[in-house]
C-alpha positions in Angstrom: 25.4 -54.0 84.3 26.9 -57.3 83.2 26.9 -58.4 79.6 24.3 -61.2 80.4 22.0 -58.6 82.0 22.3 -56.4 79.0 21.5 -59.4 76.7 18.5 -60.3 78.9 17.1 -56.7 78.7 17.6 -56.7 75.0 15.7 -60.0 74.7 12.9 -58.6 76.9 12.7 -55.5 74.7 12.5 -57.5 71.5 10.0 -59.9 73.0 8.0 -57.1 74.5 7.8 -55.2 71.2 6.8 -58.4 69.4 4.1 -59.0 71.9 2.9 -55.4 71.5 2.9 -55.8 67.7 1.0 -59.1 68.0 -1.6 -57.4 70.3 -0.6 -59.5 73.3 -0.7 -56.5 75.5 -0.5 -58.2 78.9 2.7 -59.9 77.9 4.0 -56.7 76.4 3.3 -54.9 79.6 5.0 -57.6 81.7 8.1 -57.5 79.6 8.4 -53.7 79.0 7.4 -52.3 82.4 10.8 -53.1 84.1 12.6 -51.6 81.1 10.4 -48.5 81.2 11.1 -48.2 84.9 14.8 -48.0 84.0 14.0 -45.3 81.5 14.3 -47.2 78.2 12.7 -45.0 75.5 11.2 -47.7 73.3 9.6 -49.4 76.4 8.3 -46.1 77.6 6.8 -45.3 74.2 5.1 -48.6 73.8 3.6 -48.5 77.4 2.5 -44.9 76.7 0.6 -46.1 73.6 -1.0 -48.9 75.6 -2.1 -46.5 78.4 -3.2 -43.8 75.9 -5.5 -46.2 74.1 -6.5 -48.6 76.8 -4.7 -51.6 75.2 -4.6 -54.4 77.8 -5.2 -51.9 80.6 -7.5 -49.1 81.5 -7.0 -45.8 79.7 -4.6 -43.5 81.6 -3.9 -40.4 79.5 -2.0 -38.6 82.2 0.3 -41.5 82.8 0.6 -42.0 79.1 1.7 -38.4 78.7 4.4 -38.8 81.4 5.8 -41.9 79.7 5.5 -40.4 76.2 7.4 -37.3 77.4 10.2 -39.4 79.0 10.7 -41.2 75.7 10.4 -38.0 73.7 12.9 -36.2 75.8 15.4 -38.9 75.0 15.0 -38.2 71.3 12.6 -41.0 70.4 11.0 -39.6 67.2 7.7 -41.5 67.4 7.3 -40.4 71.0 8.0 -36.8 70.0 5.3 -37.1 67.3 3.0 -38.6 70.0 3.6 -35.7 72.3 2.7 -33.3 69.4 -0.6 -35.0 69.1 -1.2 -35.1 72.8 -0.7 -31.3 73.0 -2.7 -30.7 69.9 -5.6 -32.7 71.2 -5.2 -31.9 74.9 -4.9 -35.6 75.7 -3.3 -36.2 79.1 -1.9 -32.7 79.0 -3.5 -29.2 78.6 -4.0 -28.4 74.9 -1.1 -26.2 73.7 -0.7 -25.6 70.0 2.8 -24.0 70.4 4.0 -27.0 72.4 2.5 -29.4 69.8 4.5 -27.6 67.1 7.7 -27.9 69.1 7.3 -31.7 69.4 6.2 -32.2 65.8 9.3 -30.1 64.7 11.7 -32.3 66.8 10.3 -35.4 65.2 10.2 -33.9 61.7 13.8 -32.8 62.0 14.7 -36.5 62.6 13.1 -37.3 59.2 9.7 -38.7 60.4 7.5 -38.1 57.3 4.3 -38.1 59.4 5.6 -35.3 61.5 6.8 -33.4 58.5 3.4 -33.7 56.9 1.6 -32.7 60.1 3.9 -29.7 60.5 3.2 -28.7 56.9 -0.5 -28.9 57.5 -0.1 -26.8 60.7 1.7 -24.1 58.8 -0.8 -24.3 55.9 -3.7 -23.8 58.2 -2.0 -21.5 60.7 -2.8 -23.7 63.8 -0.7 -22.6 66.7 1.7 -20.7 64.4 1.2 -17.8 62.0 0.0 -19.2 58.6 3.1 -19.6 56.4 2.6 -21.2 53.0 6.3 -21.2 52.2 7.1 -23.1 55.4 4.2 -25.4 54.6 5.6 -26.1 51.1 9.1 -26.7 52.6 7.8 -29.3 55.1 5.6 -31.0 52.4 8.7 -31.3 50.2 10.7 -32.8 53.0 7.9 -35.4 53.4 8.1 -36.3 49.8 5.2 -34.2 48.4 7.3 -32.2 45.8 4.5 -31.6 43.3 1.9 -30.4 45.8 0.0 -27.4 44.5 -1.3 -25.1 47.3 
């Protein structure tokens, strides 16, 4: 890929994300789809969110799960968090608490506070894992809840 093609793709990504954030979903889809087709994790993640929630398109939970997984498998922390919720809720995939924990853990280990907190709650409640209050406290502390009494 030439330097000018790389720059064009980067501009499309920045513009596509800006369109997404500005709720201009048709524009976001037009700009991000070619990048997602090439496997770009941020583009995959944004299109997955759109398909998951019916933003600018019909809801497509199964397609959203495919895109979310493709981004998550590339280490995209927010996509890993998204996969955790998809497995927890059975949205676009069969509900699987153990698989949800796996994805939340991957995102939590990257420092995503929302995943750390979710993982702490999972261990506190024993959802998909044996209840483990020490593990819950450890994840709450990583998320910044040092003075949490359980």
